Structure formats: structure tokens, C-alpha cells
N, C-alpha and C positions, 0 to 999 in steps of 0.2 A: 273400936273402929278399925277396920282393916286398912292397910296402907299400901299403895302402889307407887312405885318409882319408875319413871321413864328417864333413862340416862343415855345420852349419845353425844356426838361431837358437832352436830348441826344446831341450828337455832331452835329454841323452844317456841311454843305457840305464841302468837298466831302468824309467825313469819315464815312464809311458804316459798319453797323452791319447786317442789314437784309432788308427786303422789305419795311418797313416803311421809312427807311432813303432814299432809292432810290426813292420811290414814291414822297416824299416831295421835294427832291432835284430837280427832273425833273419838278415838278409843279412850284417851285420857278424860275427855269431857263426859263420856258415858259412865266411866267408873266414878267420877266425881258426883255426877247426878244421882248415882245409885247409893251414895252415902259413904264412899271410900274417901279417905284422905289421899289426895293424889298430888304427887310432887313431880316436877318435870325439870331435869337438869340438862342444860345445853350450853352452847358457847355463843358469844357475840363476835366470834371470829370464824371465818370459813375454814373448815378442816383441811381443804386441799391447798390453800395458799396463805392462810393466816390473815386474809383481808379483813380489816376492821369493819364491823357492822353496827357498832354501838350507837353511833349518831342516828342511823336510820331507825333503830329500835326506840330510842328516846322520842324521836319525832312522831313515830306511829302511836306510841302510848299517849303522848300529849294530845294528838289529834283525836284520840278515842277516849279522852278524859279518864285515863287509867293511871292511878297513882303508882309510883315505883320508888324504891329505895336503892341508893347506890353507895357502896363502901368497898374500898380496896379492890377496885376493878370488878366487883360483883354487883350485878343488877338483879333486884328481886321485885316481882309484881304478881298480881293474881289475875288470871284470865279465865272466865267462865267456870269458876270453882276450882281451877288448877293452880297450885302454887308453883310459879315459874322462877327459875334461877339461871342466869346467864353469866358465864365466867370466861376468862381467856383460855385458849386451848391448853396451855401448859399447866392450868390449874384444875382441869377436869378431874383427874384422878384423886387429887387431894380433896376437892369438894365432894367427890363421890364417897371417899372414906368417912368424911365428916357427916354426911347425910345418913350413911349406913349406921353409924354409931348413934346418931340422935333420933332418927325417924324409925329405925328398925323396920324397914319395909317387909311386907309379907311376900310380895312378888316384884321383880324388877324386869322391865321390858327394855331391850336394847337392840340396836341394829346399825348397819352401815359402817362408816369409817371408824376403825379402832374398837369395834364392838367386841372382838374376841377378848381383848384385855379387860374390858368392863365386865363381860360375862365371867371370866376367870376370877376377877376380884370379888364379885358379889356371890358367886356360887356357894361358898361355905356358910353363908348366913341367911340366904333368902332363896326362894324359888326363882329361877331365872328363865325368862322366855325371850328367845331371839327371834325377831320378826324378819323373815326372808322376803325382802321387797323385790328382789331380782335374782337372775341367775349369773350375774357378774361376780367377779372376785370380791368386790366391795359388798355385794348383797349377801353372799354365802359365807364370808369370812367369819362371821359371828360363831359359826359352828366349831371353829378351832378353839373357842373358849369353853366348849362343852356345856352349853346351857341345858337345863333340864328339858326344855321344850324348844323345838324349832317350828315356828309358825309360818308356813308358806302361804303366800297370798293367793295362790291358785294351784290347781292340780298340776299344771305345767311346771311350776316351780318345784312342787313336791317331787315330781319325777326326776328332776335334775339335781336335787339336793343330795350331797354325799351322806351316806349313813355314818353316824358317829356314835360310838359307845357312850351310853348314859344319856343320850338325847332322844326324846320321843318326837318324831316328825309328824306333823298334822297340817291340814289346811285350815286356815282362818281367813275367810274372805274379808276384804277391807270393809269397814263400816261406811254407810251412806245415810244421808238424811233426806226425808221427803221435802219437796218444795213447799214454801210457805203457802197457806191457803190463798187462792185467788191468783197465784202467779201463772197458772197455765193459760189463762185467756189473754192471748196477745197475737196480733197479726204477724204472720210469718212472711218474710221476704223470700225471694227465689235464691238468695245467696247461700253458699255453703261455707262451712266453718272448719278451720284447722287450728289446733293448738300446738305450740312449740315447733315452728317450721325451721328445723335444723337438719343437716344431712342425715343423721342417724334416724330421724323420724320421717324421712321421705322427702326432704326438700328438693332433691333432684327431680323426682317424678312430679312434684308439685309445680315446678317451673314449666315442665312440659304441658301440664294440664292448663295452666294459666295462659300460656301462649296458644294452645290448641283450641281453647274455648273462649274467645274474646267476648262472647255474649254473656258469659257466666260471671257473676260477681263472686269474689272470694274474700272472706274475712279471715285474717291471720292474727293469732294472739301470741304475743311474746311469751316464751317459755324460759328455758335455762339461761339464754342470753338474747340480746337484742339483735335481730337480723333484718331490721326495717330497711336498711340501705339496699339489701339484696333484692328487694321487691319494689323499690321506690319508682321504677320506671314503668310499671304496669298500670294502665288506667283502670283495669277491672279488679284492683286489689285495694282493700282497706286494711291497714296494719294497726292493731290495737296494742298499746302497752300492757304489761302484765297487770291483771286485775285480781282482786281478792274474791269478788262474787261474780261467778260466771253465769249465773242464772239468766240475766237479760239476754246474753248472747245465745245461750242454748235455746231459749224460747223463741227467738226471732229468726232462726235459720232452719232450713229444711233438711239439711244433712250435715253430718260430721265426718270429716275425712281422717282416717288413721292409716296412712300409707307407710308405716314403719319399715325401715330396712334392717332393724335389729329385733332381737327376741324380747319384746316387751313382756313383763310378767303378767299383768292384768290391768290394762289401762283404765284408770279411774274415769277418764273423760267419757268413755263409752257408756258407763252406767249413769254418770251424772247427766249426760245429754239425754239418755233414754228416759230418765225420770221426768224430763220436760217434754217428752213426746218426740224427741229428735233422734232418728235412727242413724246408724253409722255404716260406712263402707270401709273395710280394713283389709290388710294383707293377712295371709295365713301364717304369719310369724308368731312364735312363742305362744303367749296366752291370749292373743287377740281373738281367735275364734271362740275360745272359752268365754270371754267376756261378751261377745256378740250373741252367742247361742244361735237359735234359729230365727232371730228377729232382725238380723242385719245382713249385709252382703259381704261375703268373703271372696277376695280375689288373690290369686297366686302371686307371691312375691316376685315371681319371674315374669309376670304379665307386663306388657307394654302399655304405654299411655292410651292407645286406642281402646283397649278393653276397659280402662277406667272411664274414659269419655263416654263409651256406650252405657256403662252402668250408671253413671251420673245422670245421663239424659233419660234413662228408662225407669229409674227408681220411683216407686210409688211411696212417697214419704208419708202420706196419710195413713195407709194401712200398716206400713212398717213401723211408723212412729207409735201407733196405738199398741201394737204387739210388743214393741220394745218397752213401752211404759209399764205394761202389765207385768212383764218378766222382771224388770228392774226393781219393782216394788218389793220383791222378795228379799233383795239385798239390804233393805232398810230395817229389817228386824234387829233387835238388840243383839250385840255380839257377846254380851254377858252369858247368854244361853250357851254359846259355843265354848266359852271359857269354862263354864260349869261342866259341860260334857267332857272336856279335856282334863278336868281335875285341877284347873288353875284357880277358878273362882272360889270353890270351897276351901282351897288351901289357905285363904286369908283368914279363915276362922279356926285354923289349927296352928300348932307351933311351927315356926319356920323350919324349912328343910336344911 
């Protein structure tokens, strides 16, 4: 049985902060469903400030009737076929060495904070794939560890990734899943949706739109941190705490707003919303136009609120939504086909590199 190891300094599944967590969780679940032994090493402390998260992890697992074992600050449980391990930040590398010796993984996936060290540690004994989730220093730093593969989540990221000796750079679009049967039939409101309303994602423009369109309802979903107080005085805003399943929100809104002020790599929310027939309006930053394709509305990042207001009022969400749904369906095909094409999937049937 081939073995895949996901190793990083963020939480293992299913504890989500953003797109990187979702992408890696779905890829791990796909490998497990295909018959791979899949191990996921992460931490129950945030990598940026060591904030403890183990209490939240226990609570979530209890609520979902998921058994877990805890010993010497190490938490183990199984989630959708994936063996998950969460340890303190200072024990990540020692746990990694132990897993490498015992599980002998054929391929190791790593990314984000501290991934260069993980890649360098695992390279001598396994094929290493660094997932490039962004063009930030954090997103690209894994390349300093010289993984065998650098998997960019979009053509935009691939163009920005520095060439590294011994690393093959390729695009591996994030995995997505089709909505559950019967989920598409739901009455849509006239409200528009935005996820993660923080400054980097366009909160300044959002405030202008909310004030300039008092007749328009806005639903805002908590992302990286809670910004509810910043929107509390608006009568046309509903603020929703972070949710695990976005499907009901996608299905009940006519448009998704992606007014990012930063170069997003390939926003998952655009494809997720499209799979529910909800089109997006986004800026021309980073990989946003690539995710939108020709089924959304792209607005210059330099445009003012007036242009956004005009686009919101004129958008034919019925026609755009159906086109977006048809295009997004292509992103739900198995990513194992891409791993096979890149030489990563068959490598599990051969001696480790």
C-alpha cells in the first residue's frame, strides 16, 4: 500500500483557517479514498504565535463523535480515512522524524510556515512535493528546501515562483467536490455575499459599497479573524461567524464579491460558489481572473466604488451563474490524474527517491 504524508505547522483536518487548509484536506481525503495510507501531521498550536488550539480540537471531535487518543501532548484521531496527528510546535520536527522512520512515506506534501525545513528533512528518503498556495514569502518559502516538485495552485503562482535547481515546477489546481445531490434547488435572495471581510481582501471598498447601496443586502462571513464590530452599524449587513459548510450561503445569494486588494493565488470561494450556480465579481489582482475565467466579472483594482455599484446592479446572475457552474465542474475531476501526469502518483509504486 503506498503511503502519503502531509506535514506542516498548521492544524490537521478538519480545522480550517483558509483555502490552504481546505485544499490539502481534500487532496489527503482523495488519496485515502484511492487506497493510499494517508497520514497528516500538524500542530494544535498556531505557527505564528503558538496560540493553543487543543481545547477547540477536542470539542470539535467530541461534537462529531470522533474518537481520539491523547498522550504526551500528542493528539491522534482519524478523519475521513486520514490518520491525523497534532503536536506542539516544538515537537513537529521530532514527530516528523519518527513518522518518516515508521511509516516510510512514498511522497510527502508540505507547505506554508517552516515548510523549507520539512522539505529538506524529508528529501533524502521520500519524494517531496511543496504546495505553493500563494506568492507571499510564506507561500513560496518551501522552495528553499528544494522539494522534488513545486505544485503551484494557479498559472499566476507558477509565473511568480522562483526557479530552483532540482525542483520541477508545475500547476496543480486545487481539488473541489461537487455539491450534494439536491442542493442546487433553493430560492435565492437578492443579497450578495463576501467571505473574509478584512482590509487585504477589500474591506475598504466594501464599506463604500455598503454605504452607497442602502437598498442592497450584504452577507459577510468571518474569515481569518472576526471583524463583526466594524460592520455592526450597517442595517443592510448580516455578519455570519466562520462556518465549516458554506453550501447554504452560496446557494442562497445571487453574487459573490471578491474585491481583494492583494494578489490572491486562486481563490477557492470563486469555484465553490460557481459550483452552486453563484457567479463572482472580482478584481484583476493575482489569480482572481484565472479563477473567474470568462464566467464572472473582472474589475480593475484601481476602479472606484461607482464602477462596482454599476456592475452589481447590472449583473445577470442567472446567465452568469449557469456558465460559472458549467466551467467550475471541470475542477472537480480527481487530482490523482494530475499527480500521475507529473510522476508523483506512480512514484508510490516504486522505491522512494
